[in-house]
C-alpha positions as CSV (number, residue, x, y, z in Angstrom):
1,M,171.9,126.1,-12.1
2,T,169.9,123.1,-13.9
3,T,169.9,119.9,-12.9
4,I,170.1,116.7,-14.5
5,A,166.2,116.2,-13.9
6,E,165.7,119.6,-15.0
7,R,167.3,118.6,-18.6
8,A,165.8,115.0,-18.9
9,P,163.6,115.5,-22.1
10,A,159.7,115.0,-20.7
11,R,158.8,112.7,-23.0
12,M,160.3,109.2,-24.4
13,T,161.5,108.6,-28.0
14,G,160.4,105.4,-30.1
15,R,163.5,103.6,-29.8
16,Q,162.8,104.1,-26.0
17,R,159.6,102.7,-26.2
18,L,161.0,99.2,-27.7
19,V,163.7,99.2,-25.4
20,L,161.0,99.9,-22.3
21,V,158.6,97.2,-23.8
22,L,161.4,94.8,-24.6
23,L,163.5,94.8,-21.2
24,L,159.9,95.2,-19.2
25,G,158.8,92.0,-20.9
26,S,161.6,89.8,-19.9
27,Q,161.8,91.2,-16.5
28,F,158.0,90.3,-16.3
29,M,159.0,86.5,-16.9
30,L,161.2,86.2,-14.8
31,A,159.0,87.5,-11.8
32,V,156.8,84.7,-12.8
33,D,159.3,82.6,-12.7
34,F,159.8,83.2,-9.1
35,S,156.6,81.4,-8.0
36,I,154.8,79.5,-11.1
37,L,156.4,76.5,-9.8
38,N,155.1,76.8,-6.2
39,V,151.4,75.6,-6.3
40,A,152.4,72.8,-9.0
41,L,155.0,71.2,-6.6
42,P,153.1,68.6,-4.9
43,V,152.1,67.4,-8.7
44,I,155.6,67.5,-9.8
45,G,156.4,65.3,-6.7
46,A,154.3,62.9,-7.7
47,G,154.7,62.9,-11.4
48,L,158.8,62.6,-10.8
49,G,158.7,60.3,-7.6
50,F,160.4,63.1,-5.3
51,A,160.6,62.7,-1.7
52,L,158.6,64.7,0.2
53,A,161.9,66.0,2.1
54,D,163.3,66.8,-1.3
55,L,160.7,68.5,-3.0
56,Q,161.7,72.1,-1.7
57,W,164.8,71.8,-3.5
58,V,162.5,72.7,-6.7
59,A,162.7,76.0,-5.1
60,T,166.0,76.2,-3.4
61,A,168.3,75.2,-6.7
62,F,166.6,78.3,-8.2
63,A,166.7,81.0,-5.2
64,L,170.4,79.6,-4.7
65,T,172.1,80.3,-7.9
66,A,169.7,83.4,-8.8
67,A,170.8,85.0,-5.9
68,G,174.5,83.6,-5.4
69,F,175.6,84.7,-8.8
70,T,173.7,88.2,-9.9
71,L,176.6,90.5,-8.2
72,L,178.9,88.5,-10.3
73,A,176.9,88.8,-13.8
74,G,176.4,91.9,-13.5
75,R,179.5,93.3,-12.8
76,V,180.6,90.6,-16.0
77,A,178.2,92.4,-17.9
78,D,179.9,95.8,-17.2
79,L,183.0,94.5,-18.7
80,F,182.0,92.4,-21.3
81,G,178.9,94.0,-22.5
82,R,175.5,94.2,-21.6
83,R,173.4,93.0,-24.0
84,R,175.6,90.1,-24.8
85,L,175.1,88.9,-21.4
86,F,171.5,89.5,-21.5
87,L,171.0,87.5,-24.8
88,G,173.4,84.9,-23.1
89,G,171.1,84.5,-20.5
90,M,167.9,84.8,-22.6
91,A,169.3,81.9,-24.6
92,L,170.0,80.0,-21.4
93,L,166.7,80.3,-19.7
94,G,164.7,79.0,-22.9
95,L,166.9,76.1,-23.0
96,S,166.9,75.2,-19.2
97,S,162.5,75.7,-19.1
98,L,162.6,73.5,-22.3
99,A,164.8,71.1,-20.4
100,G,162.8,71.6,-17.4
101,G,159.5,70.4,-19.2
102,L,160.6,67.6,-20.3
103,A,162.6,66.0,-17.4
104,D,161.8,62.5,-16.2
105,S,163.8,62.3,-13.2
106,P,164.4,64.4,-10.3
107,S,167.8,65.1,-11.0
108,L,167.6,66.5,-15.1
109,L,164.8,68.8,-13.3
110,L,166.7,70.0,-10.5
111,A,169.6,70.8,-12.7
112,A,167.2,72.5,-15.2
113,R,166.2,75.1,-12.1
114,V,169.7,75.3,-11.3
115,A,170.5,76.4,-14.9
116,Q,167.4,78.6,-14.7
117,G,168.6,80.6,-11.8
118,L,171.5,81.2,-13.3
119,A,170.0,82.9,-16.6
120,T,167.8,84.8,-13.7
121,A,171.2,85.9,-12.0
122,V,172.5,87.0,-15.3
123,V,169.3,88.7,-17.0
124,T,168.1,90.5,-14.1
125,P,171.4,93.2,-13.9
126,A,172.4,92.7,-17.4
127,G,168.7,94.2,-17.8
128,L,168.1,96.5,-15.5
129,S,171.6,98.0,-16.2
130,L,170.0,98.4,-19.9
131,L,167.3,99.8,-19.0
132,T,169.0,102.4,-16.7
133,T,171.6,103.7,-19.5
134,S,169.0,103.9,-21.8
135,F,167.6,106.5,-19.9
136,E,169.2,109.7,-18.4
137,E,168.9,109.8,-14.5
138,G,165.9,111.9,-13.7
139,P,162.6,111.7,-14.7
140,L,162.3,109.3,-17.2
141,R,164.9,106.9,-15.5
142,A,162.1,106.9,-12.8
143,R,159.6,106.2,-14.8
144,A,161.0,103.2,-16.4
145,L,162.2,101.8,-12.7
146,G,158.2,102.5,-11.9
147,L,156.8,100.8,-14.2
148,N,159.9,97.5,-14.0
149,G,158.7,97.6,-10.4
150,A,154.9,97.3,-11.3
151,L,155.2,94.4,-13.9
152,M,157.7,92.7,-11.7
153,S,155.3,92.6,-8.7
154,A,152.5,91.6,-10.9
155,G,154.9,88.8,-11.9
156,F,155.0,87.6,-8.4
157,T,151.6,87.9,-8.0
158,S,150.4,86.2,-11.3
159,G,153.0,83.3,-11.4
160,A,150.9,81.4,-9.1
161,V,147.4,82.3,-10.6
162,L,149.1,81.1,-13.9
163,G,151.0,78.0,-12.9
164,G,147.8,76.7,-11.1
165,L,145.7,77.4,-14.6
166,L,148.3,75.9,-16.7
167,T,149.0,72.8,-14.2
168,D,145.1,72.1,-13.8
169,L,144.3,73.2,-17.9
170,L,147.4,71.3,-19.3
171,S,150.4,69.9,-17.1
172,W,153.3,71.3,-14.6
173,R,155.5,71.0,-18.0
174,W,153.9,73.9,-19.5
175,A,154.6,75.9,-16.3
176,F,158.3,75.5,-17.8
177,F,157.4,75.6,-21.5
178,V,155.6,79.2,-21.3
179,N,159.0,80.5,-20.8
180,V,160.6,79.3,-24.6
181,P,158.1,81.1,-26.6
182,V,158.9,84.5,-24.5
183,A,162.7,83.6,-24.8
184,L,162.7,83.3,-28.3
185,A,161.2,86.1,-29.1
186,V,163.5,88.5,-27.0
187,L,166.1,87.1,-28.6
188,A,165.1,87.7,-31.8
189,A,164.3,91.4,-31.2
190,A,167.1,92.3,-29.2
191,P,169.8,92.7,-31.5
192,V,168.0,94.9,-33.7
193,V,166.3,97.1,-30.5
194,L,169.3,97.2,-27.9
195,A,172.7,98.6,-28.3
196,E,175.3,97.2,-27.0
197,S,177.5,98.7,-24.2
198,R,181.0,97.8,-23.4
199,P,184.1,99.5,-21.9
200,A,186.5,100.8,-24.2
201,H,189.2,99.1,-21.7
202,R,188.8,96.1,-20.3
203,P,190.3,95.2,-16.8
204,R,191.6,92.0,-16.1
205,M,188.7,89.9,-14.1
206,D,189.2,90.0,-10.2
207,V,189.0,86.1,-10.2
208,P,189.4,85.8,-6.4
209,G,187.1,88.7,-5.3
210,A,184.4,86.5,-7.5
211,V,185.2,83.5,-6.2
212,T,185.0,85.1,-2.9
213,V,181.8,86.7,-3.1
214,T,179.8,84.1,-4.9
215,A,180.4,81.6,-2.6
216,G,179.4,84.1,0.5
217,L,176.0,84.5,-1.4
218,L,175.7,81.2,-1.6
219,A,176.1,79.8,2.0
220,L,174.2,83.6,3.1
221,V,171.1,81.9,1.2
222,F,171.6,78.6,1.5
223,G,171.8,79.6,5.6
224,L,168.6,82.0,5.3
225,S,167.0,78.6,3.1
226,R,167.8,76.1,6.0
227,A,167.3,78.7,8.6
228,G,163.3,79.2,7.1
229,E,162.8,74.8,7.1
230,H,164.4,74.0,10.4
231,G,164.9,77.3,12.8
232,F,167.7,79.3,13.3
233,A,168.9,76.9,15.8
234,D,169.3,74.2,13.2
235,P,173.9,73.9,13.1
236,V,173.8,73.2,9.2
237,G,172.3,76.7,8.7
238,L,174.2,78.4,11.7
239,G,177.3,77.1,10.2
240,A,176.3,78.0,6.7
241,L,175.6,81.4,8.2
242,A,179.2,81.7,9.8
243,A,180.9,80.8,6.3
244,S,179.0,83.5,4.8
245,A,180.1,86.1,7.1
246,V,183.9,85.0,6.8
247,L,183.8,84.7,3.4
248,F,182.7,88.1,3.2
249,A,185.3,89.4,5.4
250,V,187.9,87.6,2.8
251,F,186.2,89.2,0.1
252,A,186.7,92.5,1.7
253,A,190.2,92.1,2.0
254,V,190.6,90.8,-1.4
255,E,188.9,94.0,-2.9
256,R,191.4,96.0,-1.1
257,R,194.6,94.6,-2.6
258,A,192.8,93.9,-6.1
259,E,194.0,95.9,-9.1
260,S,190.9,95.9,-10.5
261,P,188.3,94.5,-8.1
262,L,185.2,93.4,-9.2
263,V,183.2,95.5,-6.3
264,P,185.0,98.8,-6.0
265,L,184.9,99.6,-2.4
266,R,184.4,103.4,-3.1
267,V,181.1,102.2,-4.4
268,L,179.8,100.5,-1.4
269,A,181.0,103.1,0.5
270,R,178.8,105.5,-1.2
271,P,176.2,106.5,1.1
272,S,173.4,106.2,-2.0
273,V,174.8,102.7,-2.7
274,K,174.9,101.5,1.1
275,W,171.7,102.8,2.4
276,G,170.0,102.7,-0.2
277,N,170.4,99.2,-0.8
278,L,169.6,98.8,3.4
279,A,166.6,100.5,2.7
280,G,165.6,98.1,-0.7
281,L,166.5,94.6,1.6
282,V,164.2,96.2,4.2
283,A,161.5,96.6,1.5
284,F,161.5,93.2,0.2
285,A,162.0,91.2,3.5
286,T,158.8,93.1,5.0
287,E,156.7,92.5,2.2
288,T,157.5,88.9,1.2
289,S,156.9,87.8,5.0
290,L,154.2,89.7,5.1
291,V,152.4,87.5,2.3
292,F,153.7,84.7,4.7
293,L,152.0,85.5,7.5
294,M,148.7,86.7,6.0
295,T,148.4,83.3,4.6
296,L,148.6,81.2,8.0
297,Y,146.1,84.1,9.1
298,L,143.8,83.3,6.1
299,Q,144.5,79.1,6.1
300,K,144.8,78.8,9.7
301,V,142.3,81.0,11.3
302,L,140.0,82.2,9.0
303,G,139.8,78.2,7.1
304,Y,140.6,79.6,3.5
305,T,142.1,77.1,0.3
306,A,145.0,77.7,-1.4
307,L,143.1,79.5,-4.3
308,A,140.8,81.7,-2.0
309,T,144.1,82.7,-0.2
310,G,145.8,83.2,-3.7
311,L,143.1,85.4,-5.2
312,A,142.9,87.2,-2.1
313,F,146.3,88.3,-2.3
314,G,145.5,89.6,-5.9
315,V,144.5,92.8,-3.9
316,L,147.7,93.3,-2.9
317,G,149.5,92.8,-6.4
318,L,146.8,95.4,-7.4
319,G,148.1,97.9,-5.0
320,T,152.0,97.4,-5.9
321,V,150.8,97.9,-9.7
322,L,149.3,101.1,-8.6
323,G,152.4,101.9,-6.6
324,G,155.3,101.2,-9.3
325,V,153.0,103.7,-12.0
326,A,152.6,106.3,-9.2
327,A,155.9,106.4,-7.8
328,P,157.7,108.4,-10.5
329,R,155.4,111.0,-9.9
330,V,155.5,111.1,-6.6
331,L,159.3,111.2,-6.5
332,A,159.3,113.6,-9.0
333,R,156.9,116.1,-6.6
334,M,158.8,114.7,-2.9
335,G,161.7,114.3,-3.8
336,T,163.8,110.3,-3.6
337,G,164.6,110.8,0.2
338,R,161.1,111.8,1.3
339,A,159.3,109.6,-1.1
340,L,161.6,106.4,0.5
341,T,160.0,107.4,3.6
342,A,156.6,108.5,2.5
343,G,156.4,104.8,1.0
344,F,157.4,103.3,4.2
345,V,155.4,105.1,6.6
346,L,152.2,104.6,4.6
347,Q,153.3,100.3,4.3
348,A,154.4,100.5,8.3
349,A,150.9,102.2,9.1
350,A,148.6,99.7,6.7
351,T,150.6,96.5,8.2
352,A,150.5,97.7,11.7
353,S,146.3,97.8,11.3
354,L,146.9,94.3,10.4
355,A,147.4,93.6,14.5
356,L,143.4,94.3,15.2
357,L,142.6,90.9,13.0
358,G,140.6,88.9,14.2
359,P,138.8,85.5,13.9
360,E,135.7,86.2,12.5
361,P,135.7,85.9,8.5
362,G,134.2,90.0,8.2
363,W,137.7,90.7,8.6
364,I,139.2,90.4,5.5
365,G,137.9,93.4,4.6
366,L,140.9,94.9,7.0
367,L,142.9,92.5,5.1
368,L,141.7,93.7,1.7
369,A,142.3,97.0,2.7
370,A,145.5,97.4,4.8
371,T,147.3,95.0,1.9
372,F,146.4,97.3,-0.7
373,V,147.4,100.6,1.0
374,G,150.6,98.7,2.0
375,G,151.0,97.4,-1.1
376,V,151.3,101.1,-3.1
377,G,153.5,101.8,0.2
378,N,155.6,99.5,-0.4
379,M,156.1,99.7,-4.2
380,V,156.9,103.7,-3.4
381,A,159.7,102.6,-1.5
382,I,161.2,99.9,-3.8
383,V,161.2,102.3,-6.7
384,A,162.8,105.1,-4.7
385,F,165.4,102.7,-3.4
386,M,166.6,101.6,-7.4
387,V,166.5,105.0,-8.7
388,T,168.9,106.0,-5.2
389,A,170.9,103.0,-5.8
390,T,171.8,103.5,-8.7
391,S,172.1,106.8,-9.4
392,G,175.5,109.2,-9.6
393,L,177.2,106.4,-10.9
394,P,178.3,106.4,-14.2
395,D,176.9,103.8,-17.1
396,S,180.5,102.0,-16.9
397,E,179.5,100.9,-13.3
398,Q,175.6,100.5,-13.5
399,G,175.9,96.4,-13.7
400,L,177.5,96.7,-10.8
401,A,174.8,98.8,-9.4
402,T,172.0,97.2,-10.7
403,G,173.7,93.9,-9.6
404,I,174.2,94.4,-5.9
405,A,170.3,96.3,-6.0
406,T,169.2,92.3,-7.6
407,M,171.5,90.7,-4.9
408,T,169.4,93.1,-2.0
409,Q,166.5,92.2,-3.4
410,Q,166.5,88.3,-3.9
411,V,168.5,87.8,-0.2
412,G,165.5,90.0,1.4
413,I,162.9,87.9,-0.5
414,T,164.9,85.1,1.2
415,M,165.4,86.4,4.5
416,G,162.3,87.7,5.6
417,I,160.1,84.7,5.5
418,P,162.7,82.5,7.8
419,L,162.7,86.0,10.5
420,M,158.9,86.3,10.6
421,S,158.6,83.0,10.9
422,A,160.7,82.5,13.8
423,V,159.1,85.3,15.5
424,A,155.6,84.4,15.0
425,T,156.7,80.7,16.3
426,A,158.0,81.8,19.3
427,A,155.2,84.1,20.2
428,M,152.8,81.1,19.6
429,G,155.2,78.4,22.0
430,T,154.7,81.2,24.8
431,A,150.8,81.6,24.0
432,A,150.4,77.5,24.0
433,G,152.9,77.0,26.8
434,A,156.2,75.4,27.1
435,G,156.6,72.3,24.6
436,A,153.5,72.6,22.9
437,T,154.7,72.5,19.2
438,A,151.9,70.8,17.5
439,G,147.9,71.2,17.0
440,L,147.7,74.7,17.7
441,D,144.3,76.0,17.9
442,T,143.2,79.5,15.6
443,D,143.6,81.5,18.9
444,T,146.9,80.8,19.2
445,V,148.0,81.3,15.9
446,L,146.3,84.7,15.5
447,V,148.7,85.2,18.6
448,G,152.1,84.4,16.8
449,V,150.6,86.2,13.6
450,T,149.4,89.5,15.4
451,V,153.0,89.5,17.2
452,A,154.8,88.9,13.8
453,V,152.8,91.8,11.8
454,L,154.2,94.4,14.8
455,V,157.6,93.6,14.6
456,N,157.4,93.5,10.9
457,A,155.7,97.0,11.2
458,A,158.1,98.3,13.5
459,L,160.9,97.0,10.8
460,T,159.3,99.0,8.5
461,L,158.6,102.2,10.4
462,A,162.4,102.0,11.2
463,A,163.3,101.7,7.4
464,A,161.9,105.2,6.8
465,F,164.4,107.1,8.9
466,I,167.2,105.7,6.8
467,R,168.2,108.9,4.7
468,P,170.8,107.9,2.0
469,H,171.9,110.7,0.4
470,R,173.0,112.0,3.7
């Protein structure tokens, strides 16, 4: 029997290449937006008069809306037209970036960041579903998703560097303005390059489902963000997490009774969707939290500056780009399930080796080698997750599939750091003695980092046993 993969054309058409360039360029820009303002936050705070305690909302306001509305936006793209939603999101991104660059008060800047997050929630699943529906399931789709993963990882890595350069050479406002010409270029080219896709019959919108799942995601991301700042014992964070659990339970009950559910439960029950997204959650949570742990090590143990730390993570970025480029060949040779396992095993082994790090400067060599190899494994696992989570579903549900996958990515990024921070903090407290919370020496910090690294590696290794297709 001939499989879809065997029937798929070996080479992309000229139009498919144009689609790929356009969509990958937009996804790269969105990835840059996640990190471009991080290094500029102190300058923004001084320029606009942000209170120090409120400065983190520049990042949190973006993350809340980006994660909270992505599932709804993905399904709306399926129902109302993916190209239409993609163009609307890009227009909103351009306008909100212009508003952010021109903001003269904290409230206006935060409003612009909320709008940027909403635009990201719209553009990301719409763009990914346009990508998956432009390439038949098989080698070409895997190649497209691999390149997408490589460029998104490069965007996350280069965002901090670009933000630092723009802030130092021009102004923090250019971290916003840089999006405007890119958005205009995409808006000009997209109507010519991208074909519209929408169902012939559009069912009624499931408003109760949309409200409950969006509110649940907002509560979840807020609770995780709050835990990252104040710990998991914080009553506000715990209340938000409890509220999210209740809202998700209500959402499931609503979907069982809805005539045209926002998220059909049969889709969530598919092994490829359910287990594939669990694998993706672990992949994003472990790698982003590892960056946090290695930042602690480089700055608190080895005494690196912020700039030197960022440059050290450039090696990790190279590894993830290489992993994204190599992933389609790995998937073609090993199959998606085995590639997912191999990626996690490689990432786990590289992460575990970081437990050997010591306080001497010479250990930087191990860190660079391990993060490079781990980055390769992590990106192979991420591409395998994306292929798994979007396979076996008709084009009419690709917006939903990519919306779920995007939600998984953003929740994983949000939850990883609070979890590993809690592990490291607990280990440091034990090593320093009860009640010792300030002025920790390098040996104590190193103990906390080492324990958290081993927990991170154990979670990654456990994910290697996930079998999405069984």
